[in-house]
C-alpha positions as CSV (number, residue, x, y, z in Angstrom):
1,M,0.0,0.0,0.0
2,S,1.2,3.6,-0.6
3,P,2.6,5.5,2.4
4,H,0.7,8.5,3.7
5,P,2.4,11.8,2.6
6,S,4.3,13.8,5.2
7,P,2.7,17.0,6.6
8,T,3.5,20.3,5.1
9,P,6.2,22.2,7.1
10,R,4.9,25.0,9.3
11,P,6.5,27.9,11.1
12,L,7.8,27.2,14.6
13,A,5.6,30.0,16.1
14,D,2.5,28.3,14.8
15,L,3.7,24.9,16.1
16,N,4.3,26.3,19.6
17,A,0.7,27.6,19.6
18,L,-1.0,24.4,18.4
19,S,-3.0,22.2,20.7
20,E,-1.3,19.1,22.0
21,D,-3.4,16.9,19.7
22,A,-2.6,19.1,16.6
23,F,1.1,19.1,17.5
24,A,1.1,15.3,17.9
25,R,-0.6,14.8,14.5
26,H,1.9,17.1,12.8
27,F,4.9,15.2,14.2
28,A,3.4,11.7,14.4
29,G,5.9,10.3,12.0
30,V,9.0,11.6,13.6
31,L,9.6,8.4,15.6
32,E,8.7,5.3,13.6
33,H,5.2,4.0,14.4
34,S,5.5,5.7,17.8
35,P,3.3,8.8,17.6
36,H,2.8,9.0,21.4
37,Y,6.4,10.4,21.7
38,A,5.1,13.6,19.9
39,R,2.9,14.3,23.0
40,V,5.9,13.9,25.2
41,A,7.8,16.5,23.1
42,A,4.7,18.8,22.9
43,R,4.8,19.3,26.7
44,Q,8.3,20.8,26.4
45,R,7.0,23.8,24.5
46,P,7.6,26.6,23.7
47,F,10.7,25.9,21.7
48,A,13.2,28.7,21.1
49,D,14.3,27.3,17.7
50,A,14.0,24.3,15.5
51,E,17.0,22.6,17.0
52,A,15.3,22.8,20.5
53,A,12.3,21.1,19.1
54,A,14.5,18.4,17.5
55,R,16.3,17.9,20.9
56,A,13.0,17.3,22.6
57,F,12.3,14.4,20.3
58,M,15.8,13.0,20.6
59,D,15.5,13.2,24.4
60,A,12.0,11.5,24.2
61,A,13.5,8.6,22.3
62,C,15.9,7.9,25.1
63,S,13.6,8.6,28.0
64,G,11.6,5.4,28.2
65,T,12.2,2.2,30.2
66,P,14.5,-0.4,28.6
67,E,11.4,-2.3,27.4
68,E,10.0,0.9,25.8
69,Q,13.4,1.6,24.2
70,L,13.5,-1.9,22.6
71,A,10.0,-1.5,21.4
72,L,10.9,1.8,19.7
73,I,13.9,0.2,18.0
74,R,11.8,-2.8,16.9
75,A,9.3,-0.4,15.3
76,H,11.8,0.5,12.6
77,P,11.9,-1.5,9.4
78,D,14.7,-3.6,8.1
79,L,16.8,-1.7,5.5
80,A,15.9,-3.0,2.0
81,G,13.7,-5.6,3.7
82,K,10.3,-7.1,3.2
83,A,8.4,-3.9,4.1
84,A,10.4,-1.9,1.5
85,L,9.8,-4.5,-1.2
86,A,6.1,-4.6,-0.4
87,G,5.8,-0.8,-0.5
88,E,4.7,-0.8,3.2
89,L,7.2,1.7,4.5
90,T,6.1,5.0,6.1
91,A,6.5,8.0,3.9
92,E,9.5,9.1,6.0
93,S,11.3,5.7,5.8
94,A,10.6,5.3,2.1
95,G,12.1,8.7,1.3
96,E,15.1,8.2,3.5
97,Q,15.9,4.7,2.1
98,A,15.6,6.1,-1.4
99,S,18.0,8.9,-0.6
100,A,20.7,6.4,0.1
101,G,19.9,4.4,-3.0
102,L,18.4,1.5,-1.1
103,D,15.5,1.3,-3.6
104,R,18.0,0.7,-6.4
105,L,20.1,-2.2,-5.2
106,S,21.7,-4.9,-7.3
107,P,20.7,-8.5,-6.6
108,E,24.0,-9.0,-4.8
109,E,23.3,-6.0,-2.6
110,Y,19.8,-7.1,-1.8
111,A,21.2,-10.5,-0.8
112,E,23.9,-8.9,1.4
113,F,21.2,-6.8,3.2
114,G,19.2,-10.0,3.7
115,R,22.2,-11.7,5.3
116,L,23.0,-8.7,7.6
117,N,19.4,-8.2,8.6
118,A,19.1,-11.9,9.5
119,A,22.3,-11.8,11.5
120,Y,21.1,-8.7,13.4
121,H,17.8,-10.4,14.4
122,E,19.6,-13.6,15.4
123,K,22.1,-11.8,17.6
124,F,20.2,-8.9,19.0
125,G,16.5,-9.6,18.2
126,L,16.5,-6.1,16.6
127,P,16.6,-4.5,13.2
128,Y,19.7,-2.7,12.1
129,V,18.8,1.0,12.6
130,V,21.0,3.7,11.0
131,C,20.3,7.3,9.9
132,V,20.6,6.6,6.2
133,R,20.5,10.3,5.2
134,E,23.9,10.7,6.9
135,N,25.3,7.7,5.1
136,D,25.7,6.0,1.7
137,K,25.4,2.4,0.7
138,A,29.1,1.6,1.4
139,S,29.1,3.1,4.9
140,I,25.7,1.5,5.7
141,F,27.1,-1.9,4.9
142,A,30.3,-1.2,6.8
143,G,28.4,0.0,9.8
144,A,26.3,-3.1,10.0
145,R,29.3,-5.4,9.9
146,R,31.0,-3.4,12.5
147,R,28.1,-3.1,14.9
148,L,27.5,-6.9,14.7
149,E,30.6,-7.0,17.1
150,H,28.6,-5.0,19.7
151,T,27.3,-6.4,22.9
152,P,23.5,-6.2,23.2
153,E,23.8,-3.2,25.5
154,Q,26.2,-1.4,23.1
155,E,23.9,-2.1,20.2
156,R,20.8,-0.8,22.0
157,E,22.7,2.5,22.8
158,A,23.9,2.7,19.2
159,A,20.4,2.2,17.8
160,L,19.0,4.9,20.0
161,R,21.6,7.4,18.9
162,E,20.8,6.7,15.3
163,I,17.1,7.1,16.1
164,G,17.9,10.4,17.6
165,R,19.6,11.5,14.4
166,I,16.7,10.3,12.3
167,A,14.3,12.2,14.5
168,R,16.3,15.4,14.3
169,L,16.3,15.5,10.5
170,R,12.6,14.6,10.4
171,V,11.7,17.4,12.9
172,L,13.7,20.0,10.9
173,D,11.9,18.9,7.7
174,L,8.6,19.8,9.4
175,I,9.5,23.3,10.6
176,T,9.8,26.3,8.4
177,S,10.4,30.0,9.0
178,R,7.4,32.3,8.2
179,D,9.5,35.3,7.2
180,M,12.5,33.3,5.9
181,S,14.8,35.6,8.0
182,E,16.3,32.4,9.4
183,A,18.6,30.8,6.8
184,P,17.7,27.1,6.2
185,R,20.0,24.7,7.9
186,V,22.0,22.7,5.5
187,K,21.7,18.9,5.8
188,V,25.1,17.4,6.4
189,R,26.7,14.1,7.4
190,L,30.0,13.3,9.1
191,G,32.6,12.2,6.6
192,E,36.0,10.5,7.1
193,N,37.5,11.5,10.4
194,N,40.1,10.5,13.0
195,Y,41.5,11.9,16.2
196,G,44.6,11.4,18.3
197,K,47.8,13.1,19.5
198,A,50.4,14.8,17.3
199,D,54.0,16.1,17.9
200,V,54.7,13.6,20.7
201,Q,58.5,14.1,21.2
202,L,60.0,10.8,22.2
203,F,63.6,10.4,23.1
204,K,64.9,7.0,24.3
205,V,68.4,6.1,25.6
206,F,69.4,2.4,25.5
207,R,71.7,1.9,28.5
208,D,72.0,-1.8,28.7
209,T,75.7,-1.6,27.8
210,P,78.3,1.1,28.4
211,R,78.0,2.0,24.7
212,H,74.7,3.8,24.6
213,E,72.2,4.1,21.7
214,V,69.7,6.8,21.2
215,R,66.4,7.2,19.3
216,D,64.8,10.6,18.7
217,V,61.3,10.4,17.2
218,R,58.4,12.8,16.7
219,V,55.2,10.7,16.8
220,R,51.6,11.2,15.7
221,V,49.0,8.6,16.6
222,A,45.4,8.8,15.3
223,M,42.4,6.5,15.7
224,T,39.5,5.8,13.3
225,G,36.2,4.3,14.2
226,D,32.6,5.0,15.3
227,F,33.1,8.6,16.5
228,G,29.9,10.0,15.1
229,A,28.2,10.6,18.5
230,A,31.1,12.7,19.7
231,H,31.0,14.9,16.6
232,V,27.2,15.2,16.1
233,D,25.9,14.9,19.7
234,G,28.8,15.8,21.8
235,D,28.7,12.4,23.4
236,N,32.2,11.3,24.4
237,T,31.2,7.9,25.8
238,G,33.8,5.3,25.1
239,L,36.4,7.7,23.7
240,L,40.1,7.7,24.7
241,A,41.4,11.1,25.8
242,T,44.2,12.4,23.6
243,D,46.2,12.9,26.8
244,T,45.9,9.2,27.3
245,V,47.3,8.6,23.8
246,R,50.4,10.7,24.6
247,N,51.0,8.9,27.9
248,T,50.6,5.5,26.1
249,V,53.3,6.4,23.6
250,Y,55.8,7.0,26.3
251,A,54.7,4.0,28.4
252,L,54.8,1.5,25.5
253,A,58.2,2.9,24.4
254,K,59.7,1.5,27.6
255,T,59.5,-2.1,26.3
256,G,57.8,-1.9,23.0
257,F,60.3,0.4,21.2
258,A,63.3,-1.9,21.0
259,G,63.8,-2.0,17.2
260,S,62.5,0.0,14.2
261,V,59.9,2.7,14.4
262,E,57.8,0.6,12.0
263,E,57.6,-2.3,14.5
264,F,56.8,0.2,17.3
265,G,54.0,1.6,15.1
266,K,52.4,-1.9,14.9
267,E,52.6,-2.1,18.6
268,L,50.8,1.2,19.0
269,V,48.1,0.3,16.5
270,R,47.4,-3.0,18.2
271,H,47.2,-1.3,21.6
272,F,44.7,1.5,20.6
273,V,42.4,-0.8,18.6
274,A,42.2,-3.1,21.6
275,A,41.9,-0.2,24.2
276,G,39.2,2.0,22.5
277,P,35.7,0.6,22.5
278,R,34.8,2.7,19.5
279,V,38.2,2.3,17.7
280,Q,38.3,0.2,14.6
281,G,41.6,1.2,13.2
282,A,44.6,3.5,13.9
283,F,47.7,4.8,12.3
284,A,51.1,6.0,13.7
285,E,53.4,8.4,11.9
286,F,57.0,8.9,12.8
287,T,59.8,11.4,11.9
288,E,63.0,10.1,13.4
289,H,66.1,12.3,13.8
290,L,69.3,10.5,13.2
291,W,72.3,10.8,15.5
292,S,75.9,9.8,14.8
293,R,78.6,9.3,17.4
294,I,81.1,12.1,17.9
295,E,84.5,10.9,16.8
296,V,87.3,11.2,19.3
297,D,90.8,10.0,18.2
298,G,89.1,8.3,15.3
299,Q,86.6,6.4,17.4
300,G,82.9,7.0,17.9
301,H,82.3,8.1,21.5
302,D,80.3,5.8,23.7
303,H,77.7,8.3,24.9
304,S,78.1,11.6,22.9
305,F,76.3,12.2,19.6
306,V,75.8,14.8,16.9
307,R,72.4,15.1,15.1
308,Q,72.4,14.5,11.3
309,M,70.3,16.2,8.8
310,P,68.4,13.4,7.0
311,K,65.3,12.0,8.8
312,H,63.7,8.5,8.8
313,T,60.0,8.7,8.2
314,A,57.4,6.0,8.6
315,R,53.6,5.5,8.7
316,V,51.9,2.3,10.0
317,E,48.2,1.9,9.7
318,G,45.9,-1.1,10.4
319,D,43.1,-2.7,12.3
320,G,45.3,-4.4,14.8
321,Q,45.6,-7.6,12.8
322,T,46.8,-6.4,9.4
323,F,49.1,-3.5,8.7
324,R,50.1,-1.2,5.8
325,V,53.6,0.2,6.3
326,T,55.2,3.0,4.4
327,S,58.8,4.2,5.1
328,G,60.8,7.1,3.8
329,I,63.5,9.7,4.0
330,E,63.3,13.5,4.4
331,E,65.8,16.3,4.0
332,L,68.6,14.3,2.4
333,Y,70.5,17.2,0.8
334,V,72.7,16.1,-2.1
335,L,74.7,18.1,-4.6
336,K,77.0,17.4,-7.6
337,T,79.3,20.2,-8.9
338,T,79.4,18.8,-12.5
339,R,78.1,16.0,-14.7
340,S,74.6,17.5,-14.9
341,G,72.9,19.6,-17.6
342,W,69.6,20.8,-19.0
343,A,69.4,20.9,-22.8
344,G,67.3,19.7,-25.7
345,Y,64.1,21.2,-24.3
346,L,61.5,23.3,-26.0
347,L,63.3,26.6,-27.0
348,D,61.0,28.3,-29.5
349,E,58.3,29.0,-26.9
350,P,58.0,32.8,-26.7
351,Y,58.5,33.1,-22.9
352,T,61.6,30.8,-22.7
353,T,64.7,32.7,-21.6
354,L,66.8,30.0,-19.9
355,P,69.9,29.0,-21.9
356,E,70.8,25.4,-22.4
357,T,73.7,24.0,-20.4
358,T,75.6,20.7,-20.3
359,D,77.5,21.4,-17.2
360,R,75.9,22.8,-14.1
361,V,75.6,22.4,-10.3
362,M,72.7,20.1,-9.5
363,A,71.4,20.1,-5.9
364,T,68.2,18.7,-4.3
365,F,66.5,17.8,-1.1
366,V,65.5,14.2,-1.5
367,T,62.2,13.2,0.0
368,A,61.3,9.6,-0.6
369,R,58.8,7.1,0.6
370,W,58.2,3.5,-0.3
371,E,55.7,0.7,0.1
372,Y,56.5,-2.9,0.9
373,A,55.9,-6.1,-1.0
374,V,56.2,-8.2,2.2
375,A,54.1,-8.3,5.4
376,G,57.2,-7.8,7.6
377,C,61.0,-7.4,7.3
378,D,64.0,-5.8,9.0
379,Y,62.7,-2.3,8.4
380,D,65.9,-0.5,9.6
381,D,68.1,-2.6,7.3
382,V,65.9,-1.9,4.3
383,W,66.0,1.8,5.2
384,A,69.8,1.8,5.5
385,R,70.2,0.1,2.1
386,A,67.8,2.5,0.4
387,Y,69.5,5.5,2.0
388,R,73.0,4.3,0.8
389,Q,71.7,3.4,-2.6
390,I,70.2,6.9,-3.2
391,Q,73.5,8.5,-2.5
392,E,75.5,6.1,-4.6
393,T,73.2,6.4,-7.6
394,F,73.2,10.2,-7.4
395,T,77.0,10.1,-8.1
396,D,77.2,7.4,-10.8
397,H,75.7,9.0,-13.9
398,Y,75.6,12.2,-16.0
399,S,72.2,13.7,-15.3
400,P,70.5,15.3,-18.3
401,S,67.6,16.2,-16.0
402,L,66.4,15.9,-12.5
403,Q,63.6,13.7,-13.9
404,N,66.1,11.2,-15.3
405,T,67.9,11.1,-11.9
406,L,64.6,10.5,-10.1
407,Y,63.9,7.5,-12.3
408,R,67.5,6.1,-11.9
409,L,67.2,6.5,-8.1
410,G,64.0,4.5,-8.1
411,E,65.3,1.8,-10.3
412,A,68.4,1.4,-8.2
413,V,66.5,1.3,-4.9
414,L,64.1,-1.4,-6.2
415,D,67.0,-3.4,-7.5
416,R,68.8,-3.3,-4.1
417,C,65.7,-3.7,-1.9
418,P,63.5,-6.6,-3.1
419,E,61.3,-6.0,0.0
420,I,60.1,-2.7,-1.6
421,S,57.2,-2.7,-4.1
422,R,57.4,0.9,-5.3
423,V,59.1,4.1,-4.3
424,W,58.1,7.8,-4.6
425,F,60.4,10.7,-4.8
426,Q,60.1,14.5,-4.5
427,L,63.1,16.4,-5.8
428,P,63.1,20.2,-5.8
429,N,65.8,21.8,-8.0
430,K,67.9,24.0,-5.7
431,H,69.2,26.4,-8.3
432,H,72.9,27.3,-8.0
433,L,73.4,30.2,-10.4
434,P,76.9,31.5,-11.4
435,Y,77.4,34.9,-9.9
436,N,78.4,37.8,-12.2
437,L,81.9,38.8,-11.1
438,A,82.7,40.5,-14.5
439,R,81.5,43.9,-13.2
440,F,84.2,43.7,-10.6
441,G,86.9,42.8,-13.2
442,L,87.0,39.1,-12.0
443,E,86.5,35.9,-13.9
444,N,84.1,33.3,-12.6
445,N,85.2,29.9,-13.7
446,G,82.4,27.9,-12.1
447,E,83.5,28.8,-8.6
448,I,81.1,31.3,-7.2
449,F,77.4,30.7,-7.1
450,H,74.2,32.4,-5.8
451,V,71.8,29.8,-4.3
452,D,68.4,31.0,-5.3
453,P,65.8,29.9,-2.7
454,E,62.7,30.4,-4.8
455,P,60.9,29.8,-7.1
456,Y,62.3,26.4,-7.9
457,G,61.5,23.4,-10.2
458,L,59.9,20.5,-8.5
459,M,59.8,16.9,-9.7
460,E,57.7,14.1,-8.2
461,G,57.0,10.6,-9.3
462,W,56.6,6.9,-8.4
463,V,58.9,4.2,-9.7
464,E,57.2,0.8,-9.6
465,R,58.0,-2.8,-10.4
466,A,56.8,-3.7,-13.9
């Protein structure tokens, strides 16, 4: 049968003045098949604005006894279920499911909804309730699979939060401004998000022998998961404080940071996925400053160090079981005083003024990052091999362009490091321009240069295994 149409929106001032019966009729469809909640909300009038009216319905949805709350949840239809196929949804539900494309599913998608709905009823005795207007098909599927891991109590709370969101949007749909002086509220949904702690400055000294080792790392940790309630409703239930995240980094470093930053990243991801009730994944990013021993009488000192310029970078992300690791290098400043040029390029373009050259200074800050073809390895050893190979390859050829050098660097790194699947480079051209000494009566035989800080050429690219 066809659903009854929704009421025409009315100004809030009119709704505040309605009788309780008329108010309840206008908002009867806000909470699915539960018109009596509109009377509860009516008794909270007058409302200062539309959001206050929406909050009254959201509060009403959570105000009942546990049995009443379960009845409200069970009043909602299965998504893409029998009621939808039979045309028996309320006008509100029909429009909402259509807005997410649930009336245009493929046979495979219908079958998947059938499996998820059945699993929900088997585990919780409840339908899967989600505010579809704040989601798309992919996030609706993902949310159902994720929430099947809930306890019954967690799922009841999650369903009520979603009902509150549904109610809010339905109430706002039914209220309009008489003079239109109040701008209409845009309908939004929460997109991809994360939270955590950044710029955690971690320094660790290894003192198990008289010859100390040091690790100096800037850490960022962020978590992903079911954080919609915090963003939309200001509900922080089940969230880890970012101060806790910082403290955890230092505490786990005591025993968990004994090798590479990449392995420490896996330890952090495992911890936060397990510790946060709403956390489904996490990532850790590292920028490690490298320190070399100060040489005294030709020997590296046991406990005195000098910081080096290049940095070891890494990112580890995962769900606590599987991980995606990326490693890299930043601020490796390399330069060759000859065996580089720039010639054979397009010269007849009207704005070209740069002369060709087959002998120039070439300098660049190498930024590199690479992905792995293996699930695990000795990350520090791979990094050291890639670091050495980049420097060696920079020296071993005449460079007709920085682009050609980028390609050669990638080819050499992949040859030396079979653990790496592909490598990305960013190479800015740090221009060293011969300085005009002729005005001083001096010759400049490729000895004196002005280093021009900006603007500069910039080359970026991936080199991948074929």
